[in-house]
Each structure stands twice: as structure tokens, then as C-alpha cells.
C-alpha positions in Angstrom: 57.2 20.8 148.4 53.7 20.2 146.8 51.0 22.6 147.8 53.3 24.8 150.0 55.6 25.3 147.0 52.8 26.4 144.8 51.4 28.8 147.4 54.9 30.2 147.9 55.3 30.7 144.1 51.9 32.5 143.8 52.8 34.8 146.7 56.2 35.7 145.1 54.6 36.4 141.8 51.9 38.6 143.4 54.5 40.5 145.4 56.9 41.1 142.5 54.5 41.5 139.5 51.1 42.1 141.0 47.9 40.3 139.9 48.8 40.7 136.2 51.9 38.6 136.7 49.6 35.6 137.0 48.6 36.2 133.4 52.1 36.7 131.9 52.4 34.8 128.7 48.7 34.2 128.3 48.4 36.5 125.2 50.6 34.1 123.2 48.4 31.2 124.3 45.3 33.0 123.2 46.8 33.6 119.7 46.8 29.8 119.4 43.6 28.8 121.2 41.1 31.3 119.7 41.6 30.3 116.0 41.6 26.6 117.0 38.3 26.9 118.8 36.8 29.0 116.0 37.6 26.2 113.6 36.2 23.6 115.9 32.9 25.3 116.3 32.4 26.1 112.7 33.6 22.8 111.3 31.5 20.9 113.9 28.4 22.5 112.5 29.5 21.7 109.0 30.1 18.0 109.8 26.9 17.7 111.7 24.9 19.1 108.8 26.8 16.8 106.4 26.0 13.8 108.5 22.3 14.7 108.7 22.2 15.3 105.0 24.1 12.3 103.7 23.8 9.6 106.4 20.7 10.2 108.5 18.4 11.1 105.6 19.5 7.9 103.8 18.6 5.8 106.9 15.1 7.2 107.3 13.2 9.9 105.5 11.3 11.0 108.6 14.4 12.6 110.2 15.0 15.1 107.4 14.2 18.0 109.7 17.3 20.1 110.3 16.2 20.7 113.9 16.4 17.0 114.8 19.4 16.1 116.9 22.0 13.6 115.9 22.4 10.3 117.7 25.2 10.3 120.1 27.6 8.2 118.0 27.2 10.5 115.0 27.7 13.6 117.2 30.9 12.0 118.5 32.1 11.4 114.9 31.3 15.0 114.0 33.2 16.3 117.1 36.2 14.1 116.3 36.3 15.2 112.7 36.1 18.9 113.7 38.9 18.4 116.2 41.1 16.8 113.5 40.3 19.7 111.2 41.2 22.3 113.8 44.5 20.5 114.5 45.4 20.3 110.8 44.5 24.0 110.2 46.1 25.5 113.3 49.1 23.2 113.9 51.7 25.8 112.7 50.5 28.0 115.6 51.6 25.4 118.1 55.2 25.6 116.9 
């Protein structure tokens, strides 16, 4: 039932609908994913800049360069906040 069932399913789809049948329904998924990822990328940069400006600069004045990378724990915080922002902004698209 496992792998043989999946292979049989793919063969049936290819026979009945062709190669494009494997992508049926993907357009609706892209309408949800593309805006979400755009919000993640843009808000991640915003949160990283805010952490550099308000937290890192207060810890030491030598790391005020915008090209310096964030410590891993602050990068994790920025990523988490950007994920939460994307979910909050694009949640209606999931419904």
C-alpha cells in the first residue's frame, strides 16, 4: 500500500492529465505562500535592523556597523518575530 500505492497514483495522474496534472491546485497555494514569504523576508530585515540599533548598540558601541552580523540568539529572535508577523498579516489567506 505504501510506496506502490504512491507510484500507482502518479502513473494514473500522468496517464489521465499529463505532467501538468501533478501541479493541479498549486496556483491557489502560491497565492498564499508568496505574500507570506514576502512579509517574512521584509520584516526579518526590519527586525534585524531594529535589534542592531536598539539592543546591540546599547551593549557595545564598537558593533555599530550595519554590516556586522547578529549573534545567533538575536538572529533567532528576529526570525521568530518575522514569522509571527507573516502569520498575523496573511492568516486570512489560509482560510
